[in-house]
C-alpha atoms as one frame of an Amber mdcrd trajectory, in Angstrom:
protein
  -0.125   0.177   0.136   1.312   4.081  -0.903   0.737   5.345   2.293   2.060
   9.156   1.035  -1.439  10.107  -0.773  -0.290  12.654  -3.561   2.895  12.670
  -3.660   5.050   9.843  -5.299   7.776   8.629  -3.174  10.409  10.624  -5.254
   8.707  13.848  -4.778   8.404  12.973  -0.755  12.143  12.541  -0.493  13.222
  15.391  -3.191  10.454  18.006  -1.645  10.447  17.267   1.855  11.959  14.953
   4.239  14.383  16.125   6.526  13.111  19.722   5.349   9.963  20.705   5.969
   6.383  18.968   7.243   3.470  17.470   5.059   0.464  16.802   5.836  -0.663
  13.603   3.829  -4.492  13.336   4.305  -6.207   9.828   4.091  -2.958   8.341
   4.114  -4.263   4.756   5.421  -7.586   5.083   4.105 -10.118   3.163   7.065
  -6.950   2.468   9.140  -7.730  -0.049  12.265  -6.058   0.570  15.172  -4.410
  -1.969  16.317  -5.128  -1.968  20.074  -7.865  -0.297  21.976  -7.231   2.329
  24.479  -7.866  -0.438  27.543  -5.404  -2.352  25.614  -3.099  -0.189  25.770
  -2.619   0.450  29.074  -2.486  -3.054  29.495   0.773  -2.849  28.630   1.820
   0.185  30.224   1.270  -2.208  33.521   4.135  -4.438  32.194   7.505  -3.912
  33.711   9.353  -5.068  30.389   7.196  -2.386  28.613   9.051   1.371  28.449
   5.507   3.626  29.135   4.934   7.470  30.159   2.377   9.606  31.669   2.271
  13.327  30.844  -0.172  15.318  32.868  -0.492  18.818  31.692  -1.710  20.230
  35.540   0.054  17.316  37.351   0.414  16.997  41.202   4.303  18.290  41.121
   3.458  21.164  38.473   3.016  21.588  35.068   3.709  18.870  31.989   4.573
  16.408  34.964   6.013  13.037  33.744   5.928   9.387  35.595   7.162   6.604
  33.912   5.876   3.090  33.683   5.006   0.082  35.252   1.987   1.438  35.797
  -0.909  -0.056  37.967  -5.089   0.198  37.482  -4.884   2.595  40.549  -2.781
   5.165  38.970  -5.551   5.358  36.081  -8.614   5.791  38.275  -6.283   8.836
  39.581  -6.110  10.464  36.341  -8.164  13.503  35.397 -10.694  13.644  33.089
  -8.464  16.207  30.544  -5.185  16.737  30.158  -3.103  13.673  30.180  -1.434
  11.378  27.687  -0.202   7.610  27.881   2.565   7.032  25.763   3.902   3.193
  25.075   7.137   2.774  23.618   8.217   0.005  20.817   5.215  -1.142  20.741
   6.639  -3.049  17.610   8.749  -4.857  19.565   5.651  -6.895  21.052   3.161
  -6.738  18.622   3.907  -8.382  15.018   0.893  -6.524  13.451   2.388  -3.099
  15.193   6.186  -3.771  13.245   4.082  -4.799  10.106   3.080  -1.107   9.586
   7.001  -0.345   9.660   7.139  -2.117   6.490   4.717   0.550   4.975   8.369
   2.982   5.338  10.716   0.840   3.720  10.890   3.129   0.726  13.786   4.800
   3.449  16.320   2.290   4.508  14.985   0.042   7.140  18.200   0.628   9.397
  16.839   4.082  10.161  13.702   2.864  11.678  13.600   2.884  15.194   9.952
   2.181  16.407   6.471   2.645  16.554   4.969   4.534  19.676   1.622   4.660
  20.335   0.222   7.710  21.991  -3.518   7.510  23.788  -4.720  10.987  24.926
  -8.359  12.361  26.544  -9.645  15.338  25.837  -6.526  18.149  26.155  -3.975
  15.867  26.480  -0.629  16.660  25.275   3.015  16.593  25.825   3.302  20.643
  25.197   5.101  22.353  22.644   8.663  20.599  21.703  10.851  19.392  19.082
  12.812  16.287  18.003  16.181  15.420  16.967  15.052  13.103  14.424  12.301
  12.322  11.507   8.899  11.313  12.487   5.613  10.317  10.645   2.394  10.881
  12.525  -0.463   8.868  11.906  -3.785   9.791  13.112  -5.666   5.992  14.666
  -8.502   7.173  16.272 -10.778  10.103  17.365  -9.003  13.315  16.165  -5.792
  15.605  17.161  -5.100  19.356  16.414  -1.297  19.328  15.841   0.014  23.319
  15.807   3.595  23.546  13.603   6.291  26.068  14.975  10.095  27.256  14.747
  12.794  25.837  13.995  14.982  24.796  17.025  18.621  24.403  17.985  20.420
  23.585  21.319  19.975  27.670  21.978  15.844  27.292  22.009  14.745  28.329
  25.888  13.115  25.394  27.267  10.963  26.021  30.596  12.619  25.339  33.534
  10.514  23.211  36.150   8.792  20.354  34.006  11.165  17.079  33.933  10.385
  16.984  30.206  11.594  19.499  27.067   9.049  22.056  26.828   9.494  25.076
  24.639   9.603  28.679  26.511   8.318  29.459  23.040   6.118  28.767  20.682
   5.607  30.804  17.214   2.979  28.784  15.132   2.846  29.012  11.616   0.354
  26.294  10.914  -2.629  24.471  12.354  -4.381  21.391  11.117  -6.696  18.819
  12.576  -5.632  14.932  11.732  -8.542  12.163  11.334  -8.094   8.738  11.641
  -5.931   7.600   8.785  -4.433  11.099   8.034  -0.490  11.205   8.101   1.492
  14.397   9.209   5.315  14.422   8.562   7.639  16.434  10.685  11.574  16.782
  10.230  13.894  17.140  12.814  14.121  19.980  14.823  10.854  21.593  13.756
   8.648  22.728  17.247   5.202  20.966  17.212   2.221  20.899  19.477  -0.313
  18.251  19.600  -3.453  18.717  21.384  -6.043  15.322  21.843  -9.622  17.080
  20.629 -11.513  14.407  22.931 -10.308  11.098  23.193  -7.556   9.811  20.442
  -4.813   7.696  19.776  -1.681   8.596  17.416   0.710   6.076  15.638   4.080
   7.866  15.858   7.100   6.211  13.349  10.498   7.765  14.692  13.808   7.397
  12.901  17.024   6.895  14.610  19.356   9.745  14.143  22.597   8.744  16.294
  24.771  12.557  17.100  27.855  13.447  15.760  29.089  12.357  19.577  27.702
   8.717  18.852  29.266   8.189  15.723  32.569   9.758  16.741  32.694   7.349
  20.156  31.353   4.355  17.574  34.427   5.410  15.122  37.082   5.420  17.433
  36.294   2.673  19.920  36.536   0.609  16.520  39.755   2.006  15.871  41.442
   1.632  19.805  40.525  -2.206  19.195  42.446  -2.655  16.421  45.036   0.338
  16.735  49.132  -0.776  17.378  51.272   1.044  19.586  53.937   1.820  16.604
  50.820   3.776  15.046  51.984   7.224  16.695  52.440  11.351  16.106  55.689
  11.608  14.255  57.726  14.533  12.566  60.163  13.351  10.394  62.316  16.175
   8.441  60.807  18.274  10.993  63.156  22.371  10.749  64.475  23.904  13.311
  62.221  26.241  15.498  62.817  29.463  17.488  59.575  28.852  19.404  59.905
  25.861  20.926  56.714  25.623  22.127  54.659  26.656  19.547  51.975  24.338
  17.948  52.154  25.082  14.420  50.020  24.725  11.133  52.273  22.080  11.096
  51.962  19.615  13.467  47.810  20.300  13.203  48.483  18.809   9.696  50.335
  16.138  11.280  48.075  15.250  13.552  44.674  15.749  10.855  47.079  13.353
   8.470  46.721  10.766  11.659  43.167  10.828  12.293  42.291  11.465   8.796
  43.954   7.971   7.885  42.038   6.414  10.832  38.957   7.103   9.194  39.871
   7.319   5.271  38.532   3.328   5.049  35.075   2.368   3.744  34.936  -0.783
   5.001  35.542   0.204   8.590  33.040   2.852   8.798  30.460   0.246   7.292
  31.292  -1.945   9.992  30.431   0.749  12.226  27.754   2.560  11.081  25.895
  -1.417  10.176  26.920  -2.717  14.105  25.779   1.113  16.231  22.277   1.190
  13.591  21.281  -2.241  14.626  21.541  -2.323  17.783  19.256  -3.596  19.842
  16.580  -0.745  21.879  16.300  -2.783  24.983  19.910  -5.064  25.151  18.838
  -5.893  28.989  15.236  -7.523  27.251  17.379  -9.990  24.963  16.255 -13.442
  25.421  19.285 -16.161  26.303  20.916 -17.555  23.539  20.093 -21.571  22.652
  21.926 -24.059  23.335  24.590 -24.869  20.907  22.801 -25.568  17.287  23.811
 -27.077  14.152  22.733 -26.326  10.211  21.004 -30.147  10.343  18.608 -28.878
  13.296  18.322 -25.301  11.467  17.352 -27.379   8.621  14.901 -29.229  10.058
  13.338 -26.099  11.235  13.331 -24.697   8.202  11.532 -28.296   6.438   8.499
 -28.123   9.323   7.464 -24.175   9.213   7.492 -22.898   5.580   6.867 -18.874
   7.270   9.344 -17.581   9.129   9.942 -13.838  10.575  12.636 -11.401  11.537
  12.017 -11.138  15.542  10.299  -8.136  16.219  13.536  -7.148  18.391  15.786
  -7.360  15.884  17.654  -5.037  13.718  19.561  -6.289  10.342  21.421  -4.433
   7.879  24.142  -5.497   5.501  27.083  -3.624   3.393  28.904  -5.277   0.078
  32.640  -4.624  -0.193  34.483  -5.086  -3.679  35.326  -8.920  -2.247  32.923
  -9.143   0.215  29.798  -8.536   2.187  28.827  -7.845   5.840  25.847  -8.753
   7.532  24.904  -6.783  10.598  22.289  -7.715  13.299  21.830  -6.376  16.919
  25.437  -4.633  17.450  26.870  -7.725  15.510  28.820  -8.357  11.989  29.550
 -11.122  10.210  31.514 -10.763   7.094  31.056 -12.911   4.296  31.807 -14.144
   0.681  29.795 -12.595  -1.992  28.626 -15.616  -2.211  26.670 -15.134   0.188
  24.443 -11.762  -1.042  21.565 -12.728  -1.739  20.784 -14.220   1.651  22.433
 -11.426   3.461  20.371  -9.239   1.324  17.214 -10.873   1.352  17.387 -10.849
   5.089  17.808  -7.187   5.664  15.707  -6.176   2.835  12.777  -8.044   4.408
  11.276  -9.176   7.745   9.227 -12.124   6.700  10.740 -14.998   4.376  10.065
 -18.300   3.008  11.269 -21.500   4.721  12.043 -22.796   1.132  13.760 -19.808
   0.157  16.085 -19.677   2.930  16.979 -23.609   2.260  17.864 -22.202  -1.243
  19.908 -18.948  -0.373  21.928 -20.885   2.453  23.793 -22.970   0.073  27.379
 -22.875   1.410  29.053 -23.679   4.817  29.325 -19.591   6.263  25.624 -18.881
   5.204  24.276 -22.220   7.076  26.573 -20.730  10.021  24.848 -17.565   9.448
  21.196 -18.806   9.775  22.256 -21.336  12.987  23.688 -17.887  14.513  20.474
 -16.152  14.374  18.665 -19.132  15.200  20.036 -19.647  18.137  20.015 -15.954
  18.738  16.063 -15.785  18.763  16.585 -13.870  15.476  14.634 -15.599  13.374
  11.006 -17.513  14.326   8.196 -19.194  12.737   5.043 -18.113  14.063   4.037
 -21.441  14.437   6.082 -21.833  17.117   6.540 -19.799  20.489   9.181 -17.580
  20.362  12.040 -18.408  23.067  10.622 -21.809  23.157
């Protein structure tokens, strides 16, 4: 299904992606919510599920926030208006929610973070704010008014007091009311303010956008892991100096060359990005791996169950080099011969698989070893079996 309405993918990427907002009316015709409000609240009672409650007029002041797990008593004590429940990463727990993300695969899937669902009573909001990442806001139920403001940055004033980041100043430029099936795209750093008009539910598809600091840390960790004590700052050919305490431009140029040489390696950067962007959102919740398994065991499973899925907590990506390919999953990497590229691409470009196709593409030992690894770590499963058996 095409979810960009009147826009083609090419028009959306050219004119809007990471540039300006766009409202797409009836992006998802006849959209049916996956969960009722009570079922969503039920998820927030679970300890392993990340959830938050935001009250505009809370007991501890304006825009108060509490984190779950919650109890039924928490909900009974809430006021009649101006509160919001946010449940993060619903796609980790409900396969049908993960399937919604499939409609956004015109963008790199390794950039997608999660699907968050928010339920709000009349007037419910999390205040005027901005995010550091792109987001699609799909109206699932009821109506929400969205007000669009200015572009923001780290210098934008934030209200002092609330534990959530609420903008001190909001310069409204546009205002839209979304109905079920409508979708609003917002680029990073754009101020926005959503207010429930009666009870409503919104699905937020957010994207991963690692900061320069995170990327630099990941790259330096990789460099340090393989660095040799012999690789040092050198200054052969240096000229006599009359200013021995001065760090001159020649010294800076030598340092720049040393650091650039470490980073000027496309394969290394592919590894850094692949591992970083496939890290688990909740690593502490990953299931314990199965005991050692053989290809025969996995082969028997593929024979027994024709339909397979990527586990909802798993993230896959791949890269191709001149003489090999790499597969990334949950922060790990596997370097494989180019003969395995078809399997690697099939795994990373899709989230549902045919058992026969997996067997056909895993004809060699390295490909079979990869599938065994993924099965052992519960990253692949058949819906006909229970995950984690």
